[in-house]
MOPAC internal coordinates of N, CA, C and O (Angstrom, degrees):
PM7 1SCF
backbone

  N    0.0000 0     0.00 0     0.00 0    0    0    0
  C    1.4720 1     0.00 0     0.00 0    1    0    0
  C    1.5458 1   109.55 1     0.00 0    2    1    0
  O    1.2310 1   118.76 1  -119.82 1    3    2    1
  N    1.2509 1   119.97 1    60.18 1    3    2    1
  C    1.5171 1   122.17 1  -178.64 1    5    3    2
  C    1.5159 1   108.30 1   -90.67 1    6    5    3
  O    1.2310 1   118.84 1   158.76 1    7    6    5
  N    1.3131 1   119.81 1   -21.24 1    7    6    5
  C    1.5158 1   118.99 1  -176.06 1    9    7    6
  C    1.5236 1   109.11 1   -71.76 1   10    9    7
  O    1.2310 1   121.51 1   -23.08 1   11   10    9
  N    1.3069 1   114.72 1   156.92 1   11   10    9
  C    1.5045 1   117.51 1  -179.11 1   13   11   10
  C    1.5707 1   110.57 1   -65.16 1   14   13   11
  O    1.2310 1   121.58 1    -8.85 1   15   14   13
  N    1.2830 1   114.59 1   171.15 1   15   14   13
  C    1.4693 1   116.84 1  -176.96 1   17   15   14
  C    1.5264 1   110.56 1   -64.35 1   18   17   15
  O    1.2310 1   119.83 1   142.65 1   19   18   17
  N    1.3021 1   117.94 1   -37.35 1   19   18   17
  C    1.4425 1   120.35 1   179.76 1   21   19   18
  C    1.5097 1   110.61 1   -60.32 1   22   21   19
  O    1.2310 1   120.90 1   141.31 1   23   22   21
  N    1.3186 1   115.88 1   -38.69 1   23   22   21
  C    1.4967 1   119.95 1  -179.62 1   25   23   22
  C    1.4943 1   109.61 1   -71.36 1   26   25   23
  O    1.2310 1   120.12 1   136.93 1   27   26   25
  N    1.3621 1   117.38 1   -43.07 1   27   26   25
  C    1.4233 1   120.10 1  -179.25 1   29   27   26
  C    1.5512 1   110.41 1   -58.88 1   30   29   27
  O    1.2310 1   121.21 1   138.94 1   31   30   29
  N    1.3025 1   115.29 1   -41.06 1   31   30   29
  C    1.4326 1   120.29 1  -179.50 1   33   31   30
  C    1.5341 1   108.57 1   -63.26 1   34   33   31
  O    1.2310 1   118.95 1   136.82 1   35   34   33
  N    1.2935 1   119.61 1   -43.18 1   35   34   33
  C    1.4351 1   124.16 1   179.85 1   37   35   34
  C    1.5465 1   109.35 1   -61.72 1   38   37   35
  O    1.2310 1   121.40 1   135.22 1   39   38   37
  N    1.3386 1   114.92 1   -44.78 1   39   38   37
  C    1.5228 1   119.15 1  -178.02 1   41   39   38
  C    1.5124 1   106.35 1   -66.94 1   42   41   39
  O    1.2310 1   120.06 1   139.24 1   43   42   41
  N    1.3375 1   117.50 1   -40.76 1   43   42   41
  C    1.5143 1   114.98 1  -178.63 1   45   43   42
  C    1.4982 1   109.83 1   -66.54 1   46   45   43
  O    1.2310 1   117.64 1   143.41 1   47   46   45
  N    1.2788 1   122.10 1   -36.59 1   47   46   45
  C    1.4317 1   124.30 1   178.31 1   49   47   46
  C    1.5346 1   108.47 1   -58.99 1   50   49   47
  O    1.2310 1   119.96 1   130.36 1   51   50   49
  N    1.3207 1   117.67 1   -49.64 1   51   50   49
  C    1.4937 1   122.55 1  -178.77 1   53   51   50
  C    1.5308 1   107.64 1   -63.03 1   54   53   51
  O    1.2310 1   121.33 1   138.36 1   55   54   53
  N    1.3262 1   115.05 1   -41.64 1   55   54   53
  C    1.4946 1   115.59 1  -176.27 1   57   55   54
  C    1.5299 1   110.08 1   -74.81 1   58   57   55
  O    1.2310 1   119.65 1   149.17 1   59   58   57
  N    1.2055 1   118.27 1   -30.83 1   59   58   57
  C    1.4873 1   120.63 1   177.96 1   61   59   58
  C    1.5070 1   110.29 1   -55.54 1   62   61   59
  O    1.2310 1   121.36 1   141.46 1   63   62   61
  N    1.2803 1   115.00 1   -38.54 1   63   62   61
  C    1.4755 1   119.70 1  -178.79 1   65   63   62
  C    1.5217 1   109.74 1   -61.89 1   66   65   63
  O    1.2310 1   120.80 1   148.07 1   67   66   65
  N    1.3204 1   116.08 1   -31.93 1   67   66   65
  C    1.4665 1   117.79 1  -179.61 1   69   67   66
  C    1.5398 1   109.53 1   -99.42 1   70   69   67
  O    1.2310 1   119.59 1   143.50 1   71   70   69
  N    1.3255 1   118.39 1   -36.50 1   71   70   69
  C    1.4571 1   121.79 1   179.96 1   73   71   70
  C    1.5308 1   112.02 1  -121.05 1   74   73   71
  O    1.2310 1   119.63 1   -93.25 1   75   74   73
  N    1.2980 1   118.32 1    86.75 1   75   74   73
  C    1.4466 1   120.03 1   178.07 1   77   75   74
  C    1.5306 1   112.23 1   -58.87 1   78   77   75
  O    1.2310 1   120.63 1   160.08 1   79   78   77
  N    1.2710 1   116.39 1   -19.92 1   79   78   77
  C    1.4762 1   120.42 1  -179.26 1   81   79   78
  C    1.5224 1   110.89 1   -62.53 1   82   81   79
  O    1.2310 1   121.55 1   149.83 1   83   82   81
  N    1.4011 1   114.64 1   -30.17 1   83   82   81
  C    1.4549 1   116.84 1  -177.87 1   85   83   82
  C    1.5129 1   111.37 1   -69.80 1   86   85   83
  O    1.2310 1   120.94 1   165.44 1   87   86   85
  N    1.3290 1   115.80 1   -14.56 1   87   86   85
  C    1.4859 1   117.10 1   179.51 1   89   87   86
  C    1.5460 1   107.00 1   -64.81 1   90   89   87
  O    1.2310 1   120.10 1   180.00 1   91   90   89

């Protein structure tokens, strides 16, 4: 987790589409 929070949020959003478990 080296990316800023804004980036982590964006990555989580994209990953949530593929991995709802990450929610």
